[in-house]
N, C-alpha and C positions, 0 to 999 in steps of 0.2 A: 414264599409269600408277604414275607415281611419286607424284605429285601425285595421284591418288583413293588415294592407299595415306597421305598425308602428312595428309590432312585426315582421312582416317578416324581413322589411330593420335592425328589431337587430338582430338578428337571422342570420343574413347575415354576423351584422358587428362580432360578437363573435363567428362565423366560421373563418369569415375573423383574426382574432386575432389569432385562433385556431391556424389556419395554418404556419402565423409568427413565432410562436413560437415555433412550431412543426420543421421550418427548420432551424429556430439560434437555437436551441438545437443542432441538429444533425451534425452542422458545427463547435459550439462549442464543443460538444460530442468528433467526431474528433481530433481537436487539444490538447483536454487536453491530447487525451487516450497514440495521440506519442510522447507528451513534457514526460508524465510517463512512460512510457515503456521505452522512453531511458534512464531516469533518472534511473528505477530499474537491467534496463541490465548494466547500465555504471558500476552502485556497484557490482551486480554479475561479472562483466572482472575483477574489481578493485579485489574482491574478489579471483576469478580463477589465478590472477596473482599474489598474495600476498599467495597462498596455501592456499588458506580456503576452495576452492571448486572444486570438482572436473571436470574435462571443459567441460564429458561425461552428467552430467544434465543439462548444459545451457542451453539448450529448454526442458527440464522439469519442472524448475525449473522459468523459466520467463512465460510457459504456467500455473504453480499450484498459482502463482503469481498472475493470470488475474481475481478472482472473490476479492483479496484487491485492486485491483485496481480502483474494480468498486465500491467498499464500498466508496470508495473517489471520485471519478470522476463525478459519477451521480448528487449529492448531488449539488455539485458546481458548475458542468452544466450545471442545468437547473436552479439554479438560476444567473449566468451569463448571459442565453438565456431571460428567462424575463426582466430581467431587460433589456440586447441589445435589444430586438425587439420590445419592448416597448416604447425603447426611441425614437428609429429610427420616432416609429409612433409622440411624441412630437416633435424633430426633425421638420421631414416633415409639419409638421399643418396636420397633417390626427387625428389627434385625438381633433385638436379645431372643427373638421368638426364630429368625431361624435359624439361630447358631444352636438351640436345645432342640433343631431338630436333625444335630449334623451337618447342617450350612458349613464348613471351612473354608477360607481365603481365598483358597487354590479354585475353590469353584467360582468364583465372579473371575475366573481368567478366561473361560468360555464364554461369559458371556460380552465381556470387558470386549474381547478382538475379535467377534459376531461388531462391536461398533466400530474398533478400531481400525480394522485393516479394509475397511469401504472406504472411510473416510480418507486411511492412505494411499489408499491407491488413488485417491479422484486430485489429491492436493499433489503426488509427486507426477501424475499426466499432468495440470495445471503447470507448477513448478518448470517441470524441462520443458517441453513443449508451447503450452498453449501460453506462459506469458513473454517470454519472447519473443513468440509470432506478434502475440499483443502490442507493442513495446516498440517492437518495427514500422508495424501500420501508424500507430499514435507521432512516432516520430515521420514520414514521411507526409500525413495528412497536413502535420503541422510547416514541413516541409512547401506545403504546395499551399499551403494556404494563407503565407508569406508571401506566395507572389502573385493573392489574386483579393484587390483592394474590398470584392463583397464580401468574401467569407470573414475578413477582417472584419467584418462588422458596421462597416462605415455606412450610416444613410442620410443622404440625403438631404440640403437643405436642414439637418443640426448639425451642435456646435458638440464636440466627444472632446473630455476631457479628459489626459491620458496624465499620468505619471506623477498624483497629487496636484493636479489644479499646473504644473507644470509644464505641460502641454497643451497646448486645445486646437482643435482638426474639424475647420468646415469645407465639407465639400455639395458642390450646390449639385453637380452632376455626375454619378459614375457610367462609359459607354456598357458597350453589352459583353464586350471581353473580359468584362471581371477587376482591370485593373488600369484601365487610359479614365484618367477624370481629367475635371473642366470645373476652372472657379475654385479653386484651392482658397483658402485662408488659413495662417497657421500663426497661435505665437509661442514663443519659449522664452521660460524663463534659465539660465544657468548664469551663475556665479558674477549673483549680480545684475547680470541685465537680459532689457529681454528686448527682444525682438520680431518683428512683426510680421511675414510671408506671405504675400499676396502671387497670385502666380494661374497665368491664362488656366495651360493642361499641368496634370502632370502624371508621373505610375510608378507604381512599385515595382523592386527588383532585387534579389537577392543575389549578393557576390554567390559562388560556390564555391570558393578557395578558403573560406573565412565565415562562412555563415553568416554578414551580418545583413541586416537587411533597412533599405535606402528607399524614399523616395523621390523623383527626378523631378524638377520643378522646372516650367521653359517661360518664356515669356512675361517674367514677372518680377517683382523690386522688394527690397530688406529694406525694412524701417529699425534705428537700430538706437538703445539710447539706453538710460543707465534710470536707476529707479528710486536714488536718492538724487541727480546729479538732473541738470538741465542738457547736457550735448547729445545732438542727436545725430545721425549719418542716415541716409537714404541710397543706396545701394541697385540699380540695374542689373539685371540677366536676362541674358538670352537662355540659359542654363544651369541647372546648382542642383547639387542631390544633399537629401536629406539625410542621415544618419537615421530609423528608429531605434526605437529603448529594445531589449533583447530579453531574450522571454529565457525565465531563469534557468540554474542548471536543474533544477529538482522536477523543471515540466518539461523536458525534453530529455527523453532516457539518454542515459549516456548508449553509447557505438555496445558495449558488450555487452551488455542488459539485454539488447536487440536483436544478438547473433542467434542462432543456431546452435544449440545446444550441442549437437556432432561437429559443429567447429571445434569446438573447446577444447572436443575428446582427443580431437587430432593432435591439437598446437600444444594445450598443456605445460604450457607457458605461466609465471605464478600470476598476472591479475587473472589468464585464465581458467587455474585449477582455484583462485576464490570464488568465483561466478560457478562453475559446478557444483563444488559442494552449496553453495550459499545455495541453489537450486535444489538440491537434494534434502537441507534441511530441515525445511515444517515436513517433510514427509515422515522425518525422523523423530522431529520430535512432537510428531503423535502420539507414536506407539512412545516414544519415552514419559511424556507427560501423562500419558492415561496411567500409564502403572504407579507413576510418583500420585495421583489422586487417589490413591484405593488409602493407603495410611495418612493421607491429610487430610483426605475427608474423616476421620476420625474423630466421634466426639460422644461426649455425656449425651448422658438421655438429659431431654431439655435446654441444651442446650443450643444456642443460635446457629443458623450457619453461616451469616455474616461472614463474622472474624475469619472463619476458613477459607471465606473464596475472596478476602481480603489480602489473605495469607496466600494463596493458591497466585494471586496476579502481580504482587512481588515478586514469587519465586518464580512465576513467565520471566517477570520484565530482567531481573537478571541471568535469566538464560538466554533470552534473546539478544541484550546489550550484551551477555562474550560471546556468543558467536558471533553479532558482529563488528565485533573488536578484531576476531578470529580471524572475519575476512579481511581487514582489511594490511594487516600483520603477512596475511596468504601473502596477495598482490604489491606489498611492498618489497618482496623476500625475506620478511624478518619473520616469518617463520613454517617449515618446511611443510612444501600440501599433504608430505607423508606423511603429517601428525595432522594437522591443518584442524579442520570442527570436530574429528572424529574422537579426540577427548575429552572436549564438551561432553558429547552424546553418553558417552562411554562413563564419564563423571558422575553425572546423572544418575541414569540407566543404575550403576552400580548404588549407590544412594538409595534408590526408592525401592531394588532388593532389599538388602540389608537393613532399611526403613521399614518395610513390609515382614519383612521372615519375623524381626522382633517384634513389632506388633501382634505376628496375631501368634505368638509364645506366649504374646504380656496375658491378652485377653480371652483366651483358653480356643484360637482356633483354628492350628497348628493341626 
């Protein structure tokens, strides 16, 4: 009877621990999601203000950026949740009571993996399938928007200030096709010179080879002069092309990030291997970081949890940066794909298991 009671008690403690981690993870996830969403939104708004992105795509781009955010948030969120939740049990001396009931550190593994495995599965699906599809769709939407004046955010009868004030654009009307403009005014500053473009008509087009965007103006004139000089010139034209600012590389996803995972597996070149391992890494990191969080969360009674969380964030940053460097090394063929990023995951896993074992012996939980 005592054995049955002990097993029932231990099962209750495991469920209690899982519930503690699950609620903590939900809270941490919401906080991280709001923070990361704010950062991403700020970057997109900065690109829109600089004329590098069309304002009409803001909602689409922030939505398509969600899979990338999840690949960052979920591993870090579960890592902090395990540290924070377990730290509370140490602080309130609940862990001491659990130990006295025969609860060993090995018994944490069942609730831990009940939490980690579903999250790792979600991260794996997002990283391997959803994120590449979202990157591909975002790239398509951008290329389509470059051809469409209406999605670029042109409001008729309003001045649009781009490139920090170096480019000012005014359009009296936009035709129904979304790309043809009427009565266009442009003021451009470059290399100490100022140009004023006035044209009756205009339209957007994209160079399919270089990807550069142009605004073609018809039946207009250019007035040019120096900011500190009095020399002015006027040139009339029937047609003229003005190259528009290009989006930054970090906004337009590189082609390899938008390619399906099955293509990367079939080609298996250094860049493809680097990208494929990068997509698999977040799912592996969920498991590795979850195990590392148990010994890292250990603290004395009444000790604050903030210090442990800060230490965890620093460890996560070092782990992620090392993976990022390996990605560059593999892509440049400086590191064999066979070694790749696997050694980083294995190193952190070995450190976690050794630390976990030694700590279990020291506190009498082995």
